[in-house]
Every structure is written in structure tokens, then in C-alpha cells.
C-alpha positions as CSV (number, residue, x, y, z in Angstrom):
1,M,38.3,-90.4,86.9
2,E,37.0,-87.4,88.3
3,L,36.3,-86.1,84.9
4,L,33.5,-88.7,84.4
5,G,31.8,-87.0,87.3
6,H,30.8,-84.3,85.2
7,N,28.0,-83.9,82.6
8,F,29.2,-82.9,79.2
9,T,28.2,-82.5,75.6
10,G,30.9,-83.7,73.6
11,S,31.4,-87.3,72.4
12,L,34.1,-90.2,72.3
13,A,35.8,-90.5,69.0
14,I,36.1,-94.3,68.7
15,P,37.3,-96.1,65.7
16,S,34.5,-97.5,63.8
17,S,36.4,-101.1,64.0
18,N,36.2,-101.1,67.5
19,P,33.1,-102.6,69.3
20,L,33.2,-99.6,71.5
21,R,32.2,-97.4,68.6
22,R,29.1,-99.3,68.2
23,S,27.8,-98.7,71.7
24,S,25.8,-95.7,73.1
25,L,28.6,-94.5,75.1
26,C,27.9,-91.0,74.5
27,G,24.5,-89.7,73.7
28,R,23.3,-87.2,76.3
29,G,25.9,-88.8,79.0
30,P,29.2,-87.4,80.0
31,T,31.9,-87.0,78.2
32,L,34.1,-83.9,78.5
33,V,33.5,-81.0,81.0
34,L,32.3,-77.8,79.0
35,R,32.6,-74.6,81.3
36,W,31.6,-71.1,80.2
37,N,34.8,-69.1,80.0
38,P,34.5,-65.6,80.8
39,F,37.9,-65.1,79.2
40,S,36.8,-65.9,75.9
41,P,37.8,-63.4,73.0
42,H,34.1,-62.3,73.0
43,S,34.4,-61.5,76.7
44,R,37.7,-59.7,76.2
45,R,36.3,-57.4,73.8
46,S,33.5,-56.3,76.1
47,F,36.1,-56.0,78.9
48,R,38.7,-54.0,76.7
49,S,36.2,-51.3,76.0
50,H,36.3,-50.5,79.8
51,S,39.6,-51.1,80.9
52,H,42.8,-51.7,79.2
53,K,44.8,-53.0,82.4
54,A,42.3,-55.8,82.6
55,E,43.5,-57.3,79.4
56,P,46.7,-59.1,80.4
57,I,44.9,-60.7,83.4
58,L,42.0,-61.8,81.1
59,V,44.4,-63.3,78.5
60,M,46.0,-65.2,81.1
61,G,43.0,-66.6,82.3
62,A,42.0,-67.7,78.9
63,M,45.2,-69.7,78.7
64,V,44.6,-71.4,81.9
65,G,41.1,-72.2,80.8
66,E,42.4,-73.7,77.5
67,E,45.1,-75.5,79.5
68,E,42.5,-77.4,81.5
69,E,40.5,-78.3,78.8
70,T,43.4,-79.9,76.9
71,K,44.4,-81.7,80.0
72,Q,41.0,-83.2,80.3
73,A,40.9,-84.1,76.7
74,K,44.0,-85.9,77.0
75,E,43.0,-87.6,80.3
76,M,39.7,-88.8,78.4
77,A,41.8,-90.1,75.5
78,A,44.3,-92.0,77.4
79,A,41.3,-93.7,79.5
80,R,39.5,-94.6,76.1
81,K,42.6,-96.2,74.8
82,R,42.9,-98.3,78.0
83,W,39.3,-99.4,77.7
84,E,39.6,-100.2,74.2
85,T,42.8,-102.5,74.9
86,L,40.5,-104.2,77.7
87,V,38.0,-105.3,75.3
88,R,40.0,-105.7,72.5
89,E,42.1,-108.3,74.5
90,Q,38.8,-109.7,75.9
91,K,39.8,-108.9,79.6
92,V,36.4,-107.5,79.5
93,K,33.9,-109.4,77.5
94,V,31.1,-107.6,75.7
95,L,27.2,-108.4,76.3
96,T,24.4,-106.9,74.7
97,P,21.6,-106.1,77.1
98,K,19.5,-109.0,75.8
99,E,22.6,-111.3,76.5
100,A,23.2,-109.9,79.8
101,G,19.3,-110.8,80.6
102,Y,19.8,-114.3,79.7
103,A,23.0,-114.6,81.4
104,I,21.6,-113.5,84.7
105,Q,18.4,-115.8,84.3
106,L,20.3,-118.8,83.1
107,S,23.6,-118.8,84.5
108,Y,22.7,-116.7,87.8
109,K,25.7,-114.3,87.1
110,T,25.8,-111.3,89.3
111,L,24.6,-108.0,87.8
112,L,26.5,-104.9,89.2
113,D,24.7,-101.8,88.7
114,V,27.0,-98.6,89.0
115,R,24.6,-95.9,88.2
116,P,23.9,-93.0,90.6
117,S,21.1,-93.1,92.9
118,N,18.8,-90.6,90.8
119,E,19.1,-93.2,87.9
120,H,19.0,-96.3,89.9
121,N,15.5,-95.1,91.9
122,K,13.7,-94.6,88.7
123,A,14.3,-98.1,87.3
124,R,16.5,-101.2,88.3
125,V,17.2,-104.6,87.5
126,K,15.4,-107.0,89.9
127,G,18.2,-109.0,92.0
128,S,21.0,-106.7,90.9
129,T,23.6,-105.3,93.3
130,W,23.8,-101.7,93.4
131,I,27.2,-99.8,94.2
132,P,27.4,-96.5,92.5
133,I,31.1,-95.5,91.3
134,F,29.8,-92.0,91.1
135,D,26.6,-90.8,92.9
136,V,24.8,-87.4,93.5
137,D,26.9,-84.7,95.1
138,N,24.8,-83.8,98.2
139,T,27.3,-81.4,99.7
140,F,26.9,-77.7,99.9
141,D,30.3,-76.1,100.3
142,V,31.6,-73.3,98.1
143,G,33.4,-75.9,95.8
144,S,30.3,-78.2,95.2
145,L,27.9,-75.2,94.9
146,S,30.0,-73.8,92.2
147,R,29.9,-76.9,90.4
148,K,26.3,-77.3,90.7
149,I,25.6,-73.9,89.5
150,T,27.8,-74.3,86.3
151,N,26.2,-77.9,85.7
152,Y,22.8,-76.3,85.7
153,V,23.7,-73.2,83.5
154,M,25.4,-75.4,81.0
155,G,22.4,-77.5,80.5
156,G,21.2,-79.3,83.6
157,W,18.1,-77.4,83.8
158,W,17.2,-78.9,80.3
159,S,18.6,-82.4,80.6
160,G,18.0,-82.9,84.3
161,S,21.7,-84.1,84.8
162,R,23.2,-83.8,88.4
163,T,26.4,-83.1,89.5
164,L,28.0,-86.4,90.6
165,T,31.1,-87.2,92.8
166,Y,33.3,-90.2,92.6
167,D,33.3,-92.9,95.3
168,K,36.9,-93.3,96.3
169,S,35.7,-96.6,98.3
170,F,33.9,-98.2,95.2
171,I,36.5,-101.1,94.9
172,S,36.4,-101.9,98.7
173,K,32.5,-101.8,98.8
174,V,32.4,-104.2,95.6
175,E,34.8,-106.4,97.6
176,E,32.6,-106.7,100.6
177,K,29.7,-108.2,98.6
178,I,31.2,-109.8,95.6
179,P,34.1,-112.4,95.5
180,K,36.8,-111.8,92.9
181,D,36.1,-115.2,91.3
182,S,32.5,-114.3,90.5
183,D,31.3,-114.0,87.0
184,L,30.6,-110.2,87.3
185,I,28.2,-108.1,84.7
186,V,28.7,-104.6,85.0
187,V,25.9,-102.0,83.8
188,C,25.2,-98.3,83.9
189,Q,22.8,-96.3,82.0
190,K,24.7,-95.5,78.5
191,G,27.8,-97.9,79.0
192,L,30.5,-95.2,79.7
193,R,30.9,-95.3,83.6
194,S,30.5,-99.1,83.7
195,L,33.7,-99.4,81.4
196,A,35.5,-97.2,83.7
197,A,34.2,-99.5,86.7
198,C,35.4,-102.6,84.8
199,E,39.0,-100.9,84.3
200,Q,39.0,-100.5,88.2
201,L,37.7,-103.7,88.9
202,Y,40.2,-105.5,86.5
203,N,43.0,-103.8,88.2
204,A,41.6,-105.1,91.5
205,G,41.9,-108.6,90.6
206,Y,38.4,-109.3,89.1
207,R,39.0,-111.4,85.9
208,N,35.4,-112.6,85.0
209,L,34.2,-109.3,83.9
210,F,31.4,-108.6,81.5
211,W,30.3,-105.4,80.1
212,V,26.7,-104.2,79.0
213,Q,27.3,-102.5,75.9
214,G,25.1,-99.5,75.4
215,G,23.8,-99.7,79.2
216,L,20.3,-99.8,80.1
217,D,19.6,-97.2,77.5
218,A,19.9,-100.0,74.9
219,A,17.8,-102.4,76.9
220,E,14.0,-103.4,76.0
221,E,11.7,-103.9,78.9
222,E,11.6,-107.7,78.3
223,D,15.7,-108.0,78.5
224,F,15.5,-107.7,82.3
225,Q,13.0,-108.1,85.2
226,R,12.4,-104.3,86.3
227,E,11.8,-102.6,89.7
228,G,10.8,-98.9,90.0
229,P,8.5,-96.3,88.4
230,Q,10.0,-95.8,85.1
231,S,11.2,-98.0,82.0
232,F,14.8,-98.5,81.8
233,K,15.2,-96.1,78.7
234,F,13.8,-93.3,80.8
235,A,15.9,-93.7,83.8
236,G,18.4,-91.4,82.3
237,I,16.4,-88.5,81.4
238,G,14.9,-85.5,83.2
239,G,14.7,-81.7,83.4
240,V,12.7,-79.6,81.0
241,S,13.5,-81.9,78.1
242,E,11.7,-84.8,79.8
243,F,8.8,-82.4,80.8
244,L,8.2,-81.5,77.3
245,G,8.7,-85.0,75.6
246,W,11.7,-83.8,73.6
247,T,14.4,-86.6,74.4
248,D,15.1,-89.3,72.0
249,Q,13.7,-91.8,74.0
250,Q,10.4,-90.2,74.4
251,R,10.3,-89.6,70.5
252,A,10.9,-93.3,70.0
253,V,8.0,-94.0,72.5
254,A,5.8,-91.5,70.7
255,A,6.4,-92.9,67.1
256,K,4.8,-96.3,68.6
257,E,2.0,-95.0,70.6
258,G,0.8,-92.4,68.3
259,W,-1.0,-89.0,68.7
260,G,-2.5,-90.1,72.4
261,Y,0.8,-90.1,73.7
262,R,2.1,-86.9,71.9
263,L,-1.2,-84.9,73.0
264,V,0.0,-84.9,76.7
265,F,3.2,-83.4,75.9
266,T,1.6,-80.8,73.5
267,G,-0.8,-79.8,76.5
268,R,2.3,-79.3,78.6
269,L,3.9,-77.0,76.1
270,L,0.8,-74.9,75.5
271,G,0.4,-74.7,79.3
272,L,4.1,-73.1,79.5
273,I,3.1,-70.7,76.9
274,L,0.1,-69.6,78.5
275,L,1.9,-69.2,81.6
276,A,4.4,-67.2,80.0
277,D,1.8,-64.9,78.4
278,A,0.1,-64.5,81.7
279,L,3.4,-63.4,83.5
280,F,4.2,-61.0,80.6
281,L,0.7,-59.4,81.0
282,G,0.8,-59.3,84.6
283,A,4.4,-57.5,84.7
284,Q,3.0,-54.9,82.1
285,R,0.0,-54.2,84.3
286,L,2.2,-54.3,87.3
287,G,4.5,-51.3,86.2
288,P,1.5,-48.7,85.9
289,L,0.1,-49.9,89.3
290,L,3.6,-49.4,90.9
291,E,4.0,-46.0,89.3
292,E,0.5,-44.9,90.7
293,L,1.2,-46.0,94.1
294,R,4.4,-44.0,94.0
295,S,2.9,-41.0,93.0
296,H,0.5,-40.9,96.0
């Protein structure tokens, strides 16, 4: 479960015959933890030129890293099989965002939003119950700082993804607010963490569970009554890619809105280029100035 708290760029390989395959489980969302491995073959060659003694230690480090990745892949594969079984046996029913919207309006079913706060604050369904299964990690100890740096270096700066932490009291919080005999619709941004939440809720005794396939990324604005400053599709994006308008969601909007929408992001890109040029020219002029000051 902790594995889902990290952002990763891999994808789940789900058979095409399974309904999970047709959902937006992957996309930009989390899949496997990808870490820079300083003990890769390329890194070992650079160390070998300096010290032959370091080689056995580096090889051991590479083996540990590979074992960790293998373990994570096995855990994710096992979780995927469990989720497929829940859906196949209809222990968790599948709804599209549109169907979920109708169910909330006409049948007054409860919508449980399990997204982290950074996504929930951007856009949320009016009247939904928000209990995140993972939330933004706001701690600043050595371990969390290391994870945040790794997340940022491995693409967080581009995608705006945050380091998340699993809430071990998730089930107890749900039980405090929602009876176990309720018809409960569970949603997240892309559909992966909500499916993990459905598994935990089913194991805790909830039997009328509905999973929103594809999450709010797959929702249209008319599917739900929205609260928050951004559209549902934009709640899961961020970072430099959002600033420049280079996300899939923004490209889809640009195709509908035309050049007026695109010009905003073109202007931002040109602004960054001009800023980079100004910094480069400033650095070139600063060098001779510092040399002149030193000479005096």
C-alpha cells in the first residue's frame, strides 16, 4: 500500500479483456517507484576509474536496488490481481463518471473522494465526503526530505506531483462518517487509488461499493456539480508542464478553444526563453566585472 504513495512513470499491464484495462489507471499517475540508482553500470564505470576497491560495494548496492524494484513490482502485480478479482466478481461495481453523477443526483448515493489535499483543493464534487487514503507529506524529517528530493528530481518539478503518505487511520475515519450498509461510490483523480481504497473498504465490511472508472480525469464538467477554482481534469496536473500548457488535458482544451488559448502558453514559453537569455548574458558580463574588482 505504501507503494501507491509514490509517483512513478511506469504503467499497469492489465489484460485487454478486463474492464480495468479500459480505465485511466495509469496516465501520469502513480505506478512503480523509479529511483535514480547511483550504482548502475554507467555509474560503476565512472567509479572504477578512480578506485578498484569501491567496485564490490557498488555491485552490492546495485543488487539491493534491483531486489527492491523487483519486490515492488511483485507487490503491485499481486495488488492488481486482487483488484481485478473484486471487479470481475462484482464485489466492486464499475461506474463511469457520468453514471456516478446520475447515481448521486437521483439515488442520493454517497460519493467518497479519496484524493490528496492538493488535488481536492483545486476541484471537488459538491456534497462529496473527502477522506484521503494518501495525503501530501508535510513532515520534514531526514527520511521524508530524502523522498521529496527524489520525487522532485525524478519528475516532480515537471509534473507537479507531490510526495504522499498513506493514512493508516483511513478505514476508521470512513467508519465514523459512513455506515457500512451505505451505497458508497469511491473516486480519485485517475482511478488507481480509489480502487485500492475499495479493496480496503470491502475487507472492512462495506458491501455496496462502486468504483468510478478513470476517476475525475475522465469526467466532463456536466457529470458532477463542481466546487473549486479549476476543472476536474486539471486537478491532477501541475509543475512546469502545466505552466507551459504541455499536459494532455491542456492540449485537449487547446484543440477546442483554438489559438487564443494557445497564445497564453506560447507567451509563457517565450518569457522563459527571454529570461534564460537575460541570465546568460548577465552571467557573461558579471565574470569580467568580478575579475576587474579582484585586480583592484
